[in-house]
Every structure is written in structure tokens, then in C-alpha cells.
Residue frames as a rotation matrix with the C-alpha (Angstrom) as fourth column:
MET 1
-0.751 -0.571 -0.331 21.90
0.112 0.384 -0.917 9.75
0.650 -0.726 -0.224 -16.96
LEU 2
-0.701 0.572 0.426 18.85
-0.703 -0.452 -0.549 11.23
-0.122 -0.684 0.719 -15.25
ALA 3
0.269 0.824 -0.498 16.59
-0.860 0.439 0.262 8.68
0.435 0.358 0.826 -16.94
LYS 4
-0.108 -0.385 -0.917 18.73
0.033 0.920 -0.390 5.78
0.994 -0.073 -0.087 -15.70
THR 5
-0.962 -0.244 0.120 18.71
-0.085 -0.152 -0.985 7.12
0.258 -0.958 0.125 -12.16
PHE 6
-0.324 0.925 0.197 14.93
-0.943 -0.300 -0.142 7.50
-0.072 -0.231 0.970 -12.26
ILE 7
0.296 0.402 -0.866 14.50
-0.558 0.809 0.185 3.96
0.775 0.429 0.464 -13.58
VAL 8
-0.505 -0.568 -0.650 16.70
0.217 0.646 -0.732 2.51
0.836 -0.511 -0.203 -10.82
LEU 9
-0.912 0.198 0.359 14.81
-0.410 -0.447 -0.795 4.48
0.003 -0.872 0.489 -8.15
VAL 10
0.062 0.992 -0.111 11.45
-0.990 0.075 0.118 3.24
0.125 0.103 0.987 -9.39
LEU 11
0.139 -0.072 -0.988 12.76
-0.209 0.973 -0.101 -0.34
0.968 0.220 0.120 -9.51
LEU 12
-0.858 -0.477 -0.193 13.93
0.119 0.181 -0.976 0.00
0.500 -0.860 -0.099 -5.91
ALA 13
-0.587 0.732 0.346 10.50
-0.795 -0.441 -0.416 1.33
-0.152 -0.520 0.841 -4.93
ILE 14
0.297 0.677 -0.674 8.89
-0.747 0.604 0.277 -1.67
0.595 0.421 0.685 -6.65
LEU 15
-0.252 -0.478 -0.842 11.16
0.155 0.839 -0.522 -4.06
0.955 -0.262 -0.137 -4.71
PHE 16
-0.965 -0.082 0.248 10.43
-0.209 -0.324 -0.923 -2.22
0.155 -0.943 0.296 -1.45
SER 17
-0.170 0.982 0.082 6.68
-0.985 -0.171 -0.001 -2.51
0.013 -0.081 0.997 -2.07
LEU 18
0.279 0.206 -0.938 7.01
-0.385 0.919 0.087 -6.19
0.880 0.337 0.336 -2.88
GLY 19
-0.633 -0.609 -0.477 9.02
0.227 0.443 -0.867 -6.77
0.740 -0.657 -0.142 0.31
SER 20
-0.841 0.370 0.394 6.58
-0.537 -0.484 -0.691 -4.84
-0.065 -0.793 0.606 2.45
GLY 21
0.165 0.920 -0.356 3.71
-0.905 0.285 0.317 -6.86
0.393 0.270 0.879 0.97
LEU 22
-0.011 -0.266 -0.964 5.52
0.054 0.962 -0.266 -10.06
0.998 -0.055 0.004 1.99
ILE 23
-0.925 -0.375 -0.055 6.11
0.092 -0.081 -0.992 -8.76
0.368 -0.923 0.109 5.51
PHE 24
-0.499 0.819 0.282 2.48
-0.864 -0.447 -0.231 -7.67
-0.063 -0.359 0.931 5.85
LEU 25
0.249 0.592 -0.766 1.32
-0.617 0.707 0.345 -11.06
0.746 0.387 0.542 4.59
ILE 26
-0.347 -0.471 -0.811 3.42
0.314 0.756 -0.574 -12.88
0.884 -0.454 -0.114 7.19
GLN 27
-0.989 -0.106 0.104 2.58
-0.050 -0.421 -0.905 -10.55
0.140 -0.901 0.412 10.09
ASP 28
-0.474 0.875 0.101 -1.15
-0.862 -0.438 -0.255 -10.16
-0.179 -0.208 0.962 9.47
LYS 29
-0.803 0.100 0.588 -1.75
0.081 0.995 -0.058 -13.74
-0.590 0.002 -0.807 8.31
GLY 30
-0.837 0.424 0.345 -4.05
0.409 0.067 0.910 -12.43
0.362 0.903 -0.229 5.58
HIS 31
-0.076 0.879 -0.471 -6.49
0.995 0.033 -0.099 -10.68
-0.071 -0.476 -0.877 7.90
SER 32
0.116 0.122 -0.986 -5.84
0.213 -0.972 -0.095 -7.07
-0.970 -0.199 -0.138 6.89
GLU 33
0.893 0.301 0.336 -5.79
0.395 -0.162 -0.904 -5.06
-0.218 0.940 -0.264 3.68
ARG 34
0.492 -0.764 -0.417 -2.19
-0.478 -0.637 0.605 -3.86
-0.728 -0.098 -0.679 4.05
THR 35
-0.362 -0.624 0.692 -0.90
0.257 0.647 0.718 -6.67
-0.896 0.438 -0.073 1.82
VAL 36
0.282 0.562 0.778 -3.37
0.918 0.077 -0.389 -5.82
-0.278 0.824 -0.494 -0.93
LYS 37
0.955 0.076 -0.286 -2.49
0.037 -0.989 -0.141 -2.14
-0.294 0.124 -0.948 -0.74
ALA 38
0.116 -0.988 -0.101 1.26
-0.397 -0.140 0.907 -2.83
-0.910 -0.065 -0.409 -0.89
LEU 39
-0.433 -0.264 0.862 0.85
0.554 0.677 0.485 -5.12
-0.711 0.687 -0.147 -3.91
THR 40
0.638 0.685 0.352 -1.47
0.733 -0.401 -0.549 -2.62
-0.235 0.608 -0.758 -5.59
VAL 41
0.710 -0.474 -0.521 1.23
-0.358 -0.880 0.312 0.02
-0.606 -0.035 -0.795 -5.21
ARG 42
-0.324 -0.861 0.392 3.72
-0.061 0.432 0.900 -2.40
-0.944 0.267 -0.193 -6.78
ILE 43
-0.054 0.371 0.927 1.45
0.897 0.426 -0.118 -3.01
-0.439 0.825 -0.356 -9.76
VAL 44
0.903 0.415 -0.107 0.80
0.345 -0.852 -0.393 0.70
-0.254 0.318 -0.913 -10.26
LEU 45
0.365 -0.855 -0.369 4.54
-0.482 -0.512 0.711 1.46
-0.797 -0.082 -0.599 -10.10
SER 46
-0.409 -0.528 0.744 5.30
0.302 0.692 0.656 -1.36
-0.861 0.493 -0.124 -12.55
VAL 47
0.299 0.608 0.735 2.71
0.923 0.009 -0.384 -0.21
-0.240 0.794 -0.559 -15.08
ALA 48
0.933 0.010 -0.360 3.80
-0.007 -0.999 -0.046 3.43
-0.360 0.046 -0.932 -14.70
LEU 49
0.001 -0.998 -0.055 7.44
-0.311 -0.053 0.949 2.46
-0.950 0.016 -0.311 -15.23
PHE 50
-0.319 -0.061 0.946 6.56
0.716 0.639 0.282 0.49
-0.622 0.767 -0.160 -18.34
ALA 51
0.682 0.649 0.337 4.50
0.720 -0.515 -0.465 3.40
-0.128 0.559 -0.819 -19.71
LEU 52
0.773 -0.444 -0.454 7.27
-0.303 -0.886 0.351 5.88
-0.558 -0.134 -0.819 -18.97
LEU 53
-0.262 -0.871 0.416 9.85
0.059 0.416 0.908 3.60
-0.963 0.262 -0.058 -20.62
MET 54
-0.034 0.335 0.941 7.72
0.954 0.293 -0.069 3.42
-0.299 0.895 -0.330 -23.76
LEU 55
0.923 0.379 -0.063 7.18
0.356 -0.906 -0.227 7.20
-0.143 0.187 -0.972 -23.68
GLY 56
0.403 -0.863 -0.306 10.92
-0.336 -0.450 0.827 7.78
-0.851 -0.230 -0.471 -23.21
TYR 57
-0.373 -0.494 0.785 11.68
0.506 0.601 0.619 5.50
-0.778 0.628 0.026 -26.15
LEU 58
0.312 0.606 0.732 9.17
0.948 -0.145 -0.283 7.24
-0.065 0.782 -0.620 -28.39
ALA 59
0.973 0.040 -0.228 10.46
0.062 -0.994 0.091 10.67
-0.223 -0.103 -0.969 -27.35
GLY 60
0.598 -0.801 0.032 14.06
0.145 0.069 -0.987 9.61
0.788 0.595 0.157 -28.06
ILE 61
0.506 -0.407 0.760 15.23
-0.836 -0.447 0.318 10.02
0.210 -0.797 -0.567 -24.47
ILE 62
0.201 -0.387 0.900 16.01
-0.427 0.792 0.436 6.31
-0.882 -0.472 -0.007 -24.12
GLN 63
0.185 -0.237 -0.954 17.99
-0.965 0.139 -0.222 4.58
0.185 0.961 -0.204 -26.86
PRO 64
0.917 0.108 0.385 17.96
-0.202 0.955 0.215 0.81
-0.344 -0.275 0.898 -27.12
HIS 65
0.057 -0.931 -0.360 21.31
-0.992 -0.013 -0.123 -0.92
0.110 0.364 -0.925 -27.51
GLY 66
-0.603 -0.422 0.677 22.59
-0.536 0.843 0.048 -4.45
-0.591 -0.334 -0.734 -27.91
LEU 67
0.550 0.822 0.149 20.10
-0.356 0.392 -0.849 -5.29
-0.756 0.413 0.508 -30.61
LEU 68
-0.354 -0.652 0.670 21.31
0.354 0.570 0.742 -7.60
-0.866 0.500 0.029 -33.33
ASP 69
0.019 0.317 -0.948 21.24
-0.783 -0.585 -0.212 -6.34
-0.622 0.746 0.237 -36.86
TYR 70
-0.046 0.045 0.998 20.03
0.325 0.945 -0.028 -9.03
-0.944 0.323 -0.058 -39.25
């Protein structure tokens, strides 16, 4: 349950960073680095989440489900 909560929190942080990047892009009209920084944070969070998901799967903390058995 802790892993699911962490994943949801990181996904919300990614969405917040994406939204703030959009707002900075509209407000600054591309003349500042705030948009780039917000989108860089989003990319770092996305890559970190992916890496942690893979690590959690390999460690056995996260179990896949819904896979078809052929």
C-alpha cells in the first residue's frame, strides 16, 4: 500500500510540474528559463519513477497483475 501511495504522489508531482511549465510558457512567452526548469523537473521525476518501478519489481515489492497466461 505504501508503494501505491508513493507512485500516486510522484504522478501528481509530475502533473503539477507539467502544469506549471505550461503556465510559465504562457506567462513568460518563452523569454525565461522557468519553463525549461519545470519541464526538466518533470523529466527527472518521470525517469526516477520508472527506475523505482523497475527496482520495486525486481525486489518483489511490486507484483504485476492482469497479465494473460498463454
